Every structure is written in C-alpha cells, then in structure tokens.
C-alpha positions in Angstrom: -5.5 -7.7 35.8 -6.8 -7.1 32.3 -6.3 -9.9 29.8 -3.4 -9.5 27.4 -3.8 -9.0 23.7 -3.5 -12.1 21.5 0.1 -12.6 20.5 0.5 -10.9 17.1 3.0 -8.7 15.3 0.9 -5.8 16.3 0.7 -6.6 20.1 4.5 -7.2 20.1 5.1 -3.7 18.6 2.4 -1.8 20.4 3.6 1.8 20.9 1.9 2.3 24.3 0.6 0.2 27.2 -2.1 2.2 28.9 -5.2 0.5 30.2 -8.8 1.6 31.0 -10.8 0.7 34.1 -13.7 -1.6 34.3 -17.1 0.1 34.4 -18.5 0.3 37.9 -21.6 1.8 39.5 -24.4 3.9 37.9 -23.2 6.0 35.0 -25.1 8.7 33.0 -24.2 9.5 29.4 -25.6 10.9 26.2 -24.3 7.9 24.2 -23.3 4.4 25.2 -21.1 2.6 22.7 -20.8 -1.1 22.9 -17.6 -2.3 21.3 -14.1 -0.8 21.4 -13.0 -1.7 17.9 -12.2 0.9 15.2 -15.9 1.6 14.4 -16.8 2.2 18.0 -13.6 4.3 18.6 -14.2 6.4 15.5 -17.8 7.1 16.7 -16.6 7.9 20.2 -14.0 10.3 19.0 -16.4 12.1 16.6 -19.0 12.4 19.4 -16.5 13.5 22.0 -15.4 16.2 19.6 -19.0 17.3 19.3 -19.3 17.7 23.1 -21.4 14.6 23.8 -20.8 12.6 27.0 -19.7 9.2 25.9 -19.3 5.8 27.7 -17.6 3.1 25.7 -17.8 -0.5 26.9 -15.3 -3.1 25.6 -15.5 -6.7 26.7 -11.7 -7.2 26.3 -9.2 -4.5 25.4 -9.4 -1.6 23.0 -9.0 -3.0 19.4 -8.6 -6.5 20.8 -10.5 -8.3 18.1 -10.2 -8.0 14.3 -9.6 -4.3 14.5 -6.2 -4.9 16.0 -5.2 -8.1 14.3 -5.9 -7.6 10.6 -3.7 -7.1 7.5 -3.7 -3.3 7.9 -4.8 -2.6 4.4 -6.6 0.8 3.9 -8.2 1.2 0.5 -11.5 2.3 -1.1 -14.3 -0.2 -1.8 -16.2 -2.9 0.0 -16.0 -6.7 0.4 -18.4 -7.0 -2.6 -18.0 -5.3 -5.9 -19.5 -2.2 -7.3 -21.7 -4.2 -9.7 -23.3 -6.1 -6.9 -24.0 -2.9 -5.0 -25.6 -1.3 -8.1 -27.9 -4.3 -8.4 -29.2 -3.8 -4.9 -29.1 -0.1 -4.4 -29.2 1.4 -7.9 -26.4 3.1 -9.9 -26.5 6.6 -8.2 -26.6 5.2 -4.7 -23.9 2.7 -5.5 -21.6 5.5 -6.6 -22.4 7.5 -3.5 -21.5 4.5 -1.4 -18.2 4.1 -3.3 -17.3 7.7 -2.8 -18.1 7.2 0.9 -15.6 4.3 1.0 -13.0 6.7 -0.4 -13.8 9.1 2.3 -13.2 6.3 4.8 -9.6 6.1 3.6 -9.2 9.8 4.1 -10.7 9.7 7.6 -8.0 7.2 8.7 -5.3 9.2 6.9 -6.4 12.5 8.5 -6.6 11.0 12.0 -3.0 9.7 11.6 -1.9 13.2 10.5 -3.9 15.3 12.9 -3.2 13.2 16.0 0.4 12.6 15.0 0.1 8.9 15.4 3.8 7.9 14.7 3.1 4.3 15.7 0.6 3.9 12.9 3.5 3.7 10.4 1.5 4.3 7.2 3.2 3.1 4.0 1.7 4.1 0.6 0.4 1.7 -2.1 -1.6 -1.4 -2.4 -1.3 -3.6 -5.5 -4.1 -5.9 -6.7 -2.3 -8.7 -8.5 -3.8 -11.2 -11.0 -2.6 -14.8 -11.6 -4.2 -14.9 -15.0 -4.3 -12.7 -18.1 -7.5 -10.6 -18.0 -7.0 -9.8 -21.7 -7.3 -6.1 -21.1 -10.2 -6.2 -18.6 -8.2 -5.1 -15.6 -6.7 -2.1 -17.4 -10.2 -1.1 -18.7 -11.7 -1.4 -15.2 -8.9 0.6 -13.6 -9.3 3.4 -16.2 -13.0 3.5 -15.6 -12.5 4.0 -11.8 -10.0 6.7 -12.5 -12.5 8.5 -14.7 -15.5 8.1 -12.4 -14.0 8.4 -9.0 -10.6 10.0 -9.5 -8.7 7.2 -7.9 -4.9 7.2 -8.3 -4.4 3.9 -10.1 -1.5 2.7 -12.2 -1.7 -0.4 -14.4 1.3 -2.7 -14.2 2.1 -5.0 -17.1 3.5 -8.5 -16.8 7.1 -7.1 -17.1 6.5 -4.4 -14.5 4.8 -6.8 -12.1 7.7 -9.2 -12.2 10.1 -6.5 -11.5 8.3 -5.7 -8.3 7.2 -9.2 -7.3 9.8 -11.9 -8.2 7.2 -14.5 -8.6 6.2 -16.6 -11.7 2.6 -16.5 -10.6 1.5 -13.0 -11.4 0.5 -11.7 -14.9 -0.6 -8.1 -14.3 -1.7 -5.8 -11.5 -3.1 -2.4 -10.6 -1.3 -0.3 -8.1 -3.6 2.0 -6.0 -1.2 4.8 -5.0 -3.9 6.5 -2.9 -4.2 3.5 -0.6 -1.9 2.6 2.2 -1.1 0.0 4.8 -0.4 0.6 8.5 -0.3 -0.6 12.1 -4.0 -0.9 13.1 -3.6 -1.6 16.8 -1.4 1.5 17.4 -4.0 3.5 15.4 -6.9 2.2 17.4 -5.2 2.8 20.7 -4.4 6.3 19.6 -8.1 7.0 18.8 -9.0 5.7 22.3 -6.4 8.0 23.9 -7.7 11.1 22.1 -11.4 10.3 22.8 -10.5 9.8 26.5 -8.5 13.1 26.5 -11.7 14.8 25.3 -13.7 13.3 28.1 -15.0 10.0 26.8 -15.2 7.3 29.5 -13.6 4.1 28.1 -14.0 0.9 30.0 -12.1 -2.3 29.2 -12.9 -5.8 30.5 -16.6 -4.7 30.7 -18.8 -7.0 28.7 -22.4 -6.1 28.4 -24.7 -8.7 29.9 -28.1 -7.1 29.2 -29.8 -4.0 27.8 -33.3 -2.4 28.1 -33.8 -0.5 24.9 -37.5 0.4 24.7 -37.6 3.6 26.7 -36.2 7.1 25.9 -33.4 6.4 28.3 -31.7 3.1 27.5 -30.2 1.0 30.2 -27.1 -1.1 29.5 -25.7 -3.4 32.1 -22.3 -5.0 32.7 -21.5 -7.2 35.7 -20.6 -4.2 37.9 -22.2 -1.2 36.2 -25.4 0.2 34.9 -25.3 2.8 32.1 -28.2 5.1 31.3 -28.0 6.8 27.9 -30.2 8.5 25.3 -28.5 6.5 22.5 -26.8 3.1 22.3 -24.5 2.1 19.5 -23.8 -1.6 18.9 -20.3 -1.4 17.3 -19.4 -5.1 17.8 -18.0 -7.5 15.2 -17.2 -11.2 15.0 -17.4 -11.6 18.7 -20.9 -10.2 19.0 -23.1 -11.9 21.6 -26.9 -12.1 21.9 -27.6 -8.8 23.8 -29.3 -7.6 20.7 -30.7 -10.8 19.1 -31.5 -9.1 15.8 -27.8 -8.3 15.4 -26.6 -11.7 16.4 -28.9 -13.3 13.7 -27.7 -11.0 11.0 -23.9 -11.7 10.7 -21.7 -14.7 10.2 -18.5 -15.0 12.3 -15.7 -15.8 9.9 -12.2 -16.6 11.0 -9.2 -15.5 9.0 -5.5 -16.2 9.6 -2.2 -14.3 9.5 1.5 -15.3 9.9 4.6 -13.3 10.5 7.9 -14.6 9.1 11.3 -14.5 10.8 13.6 -11.6 10.2 15.5 -12.1 6.9 15.8 -8.7 5.1 17.9 -9.9 2.1 15.8 -12.9 1.4 12.5 -11.1 1.8 13.4 -8.1 -0.3 14.9 -10.2 -3.0 11.4 -11.7 -3.5 9.2 -8.7 -2.8 10.8 -5.6 -4.3 8.3 -3.0 -3.3 7.0 -1.6 0.0 3.5 -1.6 -1.5 1.2 -4.2 0.0 -0.1 -7.0 -2.3 -3.6 -8.2 -2.5 -4.0 -11.4 -4.5 -7.1 -10.9 -6.7 -8.2 -14.4 -6.3 -11.6 -14.6 -4.6 -9.9 -17.1 -2.2 -6.6 -15.3 -2.3 -3.9 -14.0 0.0 -2.8 -10.6 1.1 0.7 -9.7 2.3 3.2 -6.9 2.9 6.6 -6.2 4.3 6.9 -5.0 7.9 9.7 -4.3 10.4 11.6 -2.1 8.0 11.2 -4.6 5.2 12.8 -7.5 7.1 9.7 -9.7 7.6 6.6 -10.6 5.7 3.1 -10.4 7.2 1.1 -12.9 5.2 -2.7 -13.4 5.6 -5.3 -15.6 4.0 -7.7 -18.5 4.4 -11.1 -18.3 5.9 -13.1 -20.8 7.9 -16.5 -20.7 9.6 -14.9 -22.0 12.8 -11.7 -21.0 14.6 -8.9 -23.4 13.8 -5.6 -23.6 15.6 -3.5 -20.9 13.9 -0.5 -23.3 14.0 -2.3 -25.6 11.7 -3.2 -22.8 9.3 0.3 -21.5 9.5 1.6 -24.5 7.7 -0.9 -24.0 4.9 -0.2 -20.2 4.6 3.6 -20.9 4.5 3.0 -23.5 1.8 1.1 -20.8 -0.2 3.8 -18.3 0.3 6.5 -20.6 -0.9 4.4 -21.7 -3.9 4.2 -18.0 -4.8 7.8 -17.3 -4.1 9.9 -20.5 -4.4 13.0 -18.5 -3.3 11.5 -18.2 0.2 11.7 -22.0 0.9 14.1 -21.5 3.8 12.0 -18.7 5.3 10.4 -19.7 8.6 7.2 -18.5 10.2 7.7 -17.0 13.7 4.2 -16.5 14.9 0.6 -17.1 13.6 -2.7 -15.9 14.8 -6.4 -15.8 13.9 -9.3 -13.5 14.4 -13.1 -13.4 13.9 -14.6 -11.0 11.4 -18.3 -10.4 11.0 -19.8 -10.8 7.5 -23.3 -10.2 6.4 -24.7 -12.4 3.6 -24.8 -9.4 1.3 -21.1 -8.7 2.1 -21.8 -5.1 2.9 -21.4 -3.3 6.3 -24.5 -3.2 8.4 -24.9 0.5 9.4 -28.1 2.0 10.5 -30.8 2.7 13.2 -32.6 -0.3 14.6 -35.2 1.8 16.6 -35.2 5.3 18.1 -31.9 5.8 19.9 -30.6 2.3 19.1 -27.9 2.1 16.3 -25.9 -0.7 14.8 -22.5 -0.5 13.1 -21.0 -3.9 12.2 -20.2 -6.5 9.5 -16.9 -5.0 8.3 -15.3 -8.3 7.3 -13.2 -8.3 4.2 -12.7 -4.5 3.9 -12.7 -3.2 7.5 -10.2 -0.4 7.7 -12.0 2.2 5.6 -15.5 0.9 6.3 -15.1 1.0 10.1 -14.2 4.7 9.7 -17.2 5.3 7.5 -19.5 3.5 9.9 -18.3 5.2 13.1 -18.5 8.6 11.3 -22.0 8.4 9.8 -23.5 6.9 12.9 -22.1 9.7 15.0 -23.4 12.2 12.4 -26.8 10.6 12.7 -26.8 10.9 16.5 -25.8 14.6 16.4 -28.2 15.4 13.6 -25.3 16.5 11.4 -26.4 14.2 8.5 -28.5 11.2 7.7 -25.8 9.6 5.5 -26.2 6.3 7.4 -29.4 5.8 5.3 -27.2 5.1 2.3 -26.7 1.6 3.8 -30.5 1.0 4.2 -30.6 -1.6 1.3 -28.0 -3.7 3.3 -30.0 -4.2 6.5 -29.9 -6.8 9.2 -30.8 -9.7 6.9 -30.9 -13.2 8.5 -27.6 -14.9 8.3 -29.0 -18.3 7.5 -28.0 -19.9 10.8 -26.1 -23.2 10.4 -27.1 -23.3 6.8 -25.5 -19.9 6.3 -22.2 -21.0 7.7 -22.2 -24.1 5.6 -23.0 -22.1 2.5 -20.1 -19.7 3.3 -17.6 -22.5 3.6 -18.9 -24.3 0.5 -18.7 -21.0 -1.4 -15.1 -20.4 -0.3 -14.1 -23.9 -1.4 -15.8 -23.3 -4.8 -13.9 -20.0 -5.1 -10.6 -21.8 -4.5 -11.5 -24.4 -7.2 -12.6 -21.7 -9.7 -9.4 -19.7 -9.0 -7.2 -22.8 -9.6 -9.0 -23.5 -12.9 -8.6 -19.9 -14.1 -5.0 -19.8 -13.1 -4.2 -23.1 -14.8 -6.0 -22.1 -18.1 -3.8 -18.9 -18.3 -0.6 -20.8 -18.4 
C-alpha cells in the first residue's frame, strides 16, 4: 500500500484519490523524469503533449513534498529581488527573467482553465503588506513595475489597508490583482492525470537508487525497475538525495511551517475582510489566506534548517497570528504541518543542462508556484528543441551550498532578518 500524504488542509480536501503503480521491470522511454512535484509534472505534461514517451519516477506520491503542502500563492517574481538578479545577470536578462516569471503565473492559470481543474479553487489577488511606512517607496516601486511589466498592481493606503485587514500592524500595501492563490495538491494531481491520459507512465513509491548518465542512453534504476532513456530530468526539491552529487551539493533544504485554524467564519472574516491572500513583506514574515469558503485561516511562516515538530512551531505561528490580529485570541489551531523546500545560495531556481541529455530543475523555495511552471516548461522546450530559454538561468548555476556552514549561515541570516524587521517596525510607530 502506498504511503499516505502528510496530514494537511490539502490532503484532507483532495478532490481525487487515484494512485500510480510502482515502476517494475525494464522500461524504455524518450525522457525519464525524476520527481513528481509541480516542476516534474509540468515537464511531463508538456513532453507528453509533444508526443514523447515519458516515465516519471516519484519516491512518495505525486506532489507529496513542498509542491502539495505550500501556501498556494501564485504570483510573478522570484525568491530574490529584481535588483539582485540585475547585478548577477545584467539589466536586459533580468527583465527577461522577470517576464518569464509572469509567464509562469499564466501557465498555471491556463492549465486550470484548459483542464477544467475545479478542485484547484483559484481565488484572485495577493496583497504585499508593510508593517512600516515606506515614505512613498512602495508606491513608486509598484508604479515602476506597472510601467515596465504591465502588472496589475493597486496601491493601498493605510486607511484602505485597515479596511481590508483589521490589524493595527499594517501601514500600507500593494494588491497584485493578476496574482491568485489556489489548492496546489489538487492542481498537481490534475497535471498527473492529464499527463497519464496522454500516455506518460507515472510511478509512485519508486525512489531512484542509482543512475548511469555518461552514455547516449541513460540508465536510471529503482529497487524494482531499470529505465533506459535518452534524456533524464532531475526535478527534485528539498528531499533530493545523492543520486546526482552535483545537485545534492548545490541546494539547502529549508523547512517551513503552516497551520490551519478551526472553522469560525464570523471571527475570521471580522479580522480579514478580503479574499485576497496576504504576504507580510518582512523578510522573515508570514503569509496567510482564508480557505474553506472563508471560514478558516491557513497561516504559514518561520523557516529552519532542520525539521522541527510542527506542533512546536504551531504555538509560535499562532502567537504571531494573534499578535497581528488580537481579536483572534480565541481562535484555535486545528492542524499544523511542515515541508522541506530547496534553496540555492543565490535564491534563484536552478534550471539547466548538466551534461548532454541530463537536465536539472530545482531550488524553487520561496516562490515555487510560478517558478516550477517555468522550470518544467523551459526544460521540456530544451529537450524538444523548441527553445533554449533555459539558458536564461545560466548565471544561477549549481553553486556549492556551503555544506554545514551554508546551513548555519542561512539560519543566522534568518535570525538577523527577524531582528532587522523588528527594529524597522518599532521605528515606524
């Protein structure tokens, strides 16, 4: 029997329950995809539509990891800012990359529409809210993005913010009306169903144990199967093992945490008076949204470089929620969960070709919903020869993650962000 999904809001509200068999025997394919998260599934669907024979190997269940446990925010951008991308890639390439991130949003939206994924439950709007007065900087920045990229952004003053969010914490916000939030597990499972319908062979509970990648035909092995393919795509995330050591050394597994409150529609909607999702702009901030027809709050935040018991973190997240909305003091947390994301040190996705016929598509931590769509799409285009847009990510390669020192640096940086955010918020009072 296949292992169950981790207990989350999404697994409790999964629209379907289909499973896929273990990989067994000798299998021939054009492309072998390792990893059944949103990047791997997007690539599988694109390649299946192009007529390639696909084998997808997933160690657990489709969208079992961060792809099916996250906040469900779909918006343009990356985990790092445009200025940092410009410094590394140059102005023109940075703008191309940002436009590609916008395309990622539309890939998800069009899949939901074209496949009729009712269980995806998309809700428009994501607001980036500030706990300090930016003295006009936020409005200027949003107007610049509107001019340069055509984003549908609406600046919200302190008065407007407090009409939507009944919290004394927020000073101003920008509402991205072209962004949306949704049910990522139902979305991922729908991509798998469609890829399978088109002939892709999807195998759950089939972890890869070894791979020979030097010859024209690559050999990928699981416990019970041997797959021969012309191309291999590593579309793994925070749970990546050492089958491809270069990939294992290039990312940092970072845990994040989410809680779901009890059902209390009047209390919840009295505090959060919008169906738009809220992204706290603090670098160590929270993200949250209403779910279950506005009767519950899904609240995420906190990061650690090791997995902590979600019940411990739930206490901290609930404390943060009540500090933001004091009127929610009586609101209880029903469940809590965690998941591992993969981050590169440069905070950009790692998307590219490692050697002939071997591709990587990972490190989507912090902004995964649009970037997994981008990654899966451009890698598939590279395999079919349709485009070489994957080369746009060449400045953000498989840089060494720093090992134990890298993990320590991430944790220290996060704590420093928390301290800096607290000082900035205090000084704005």
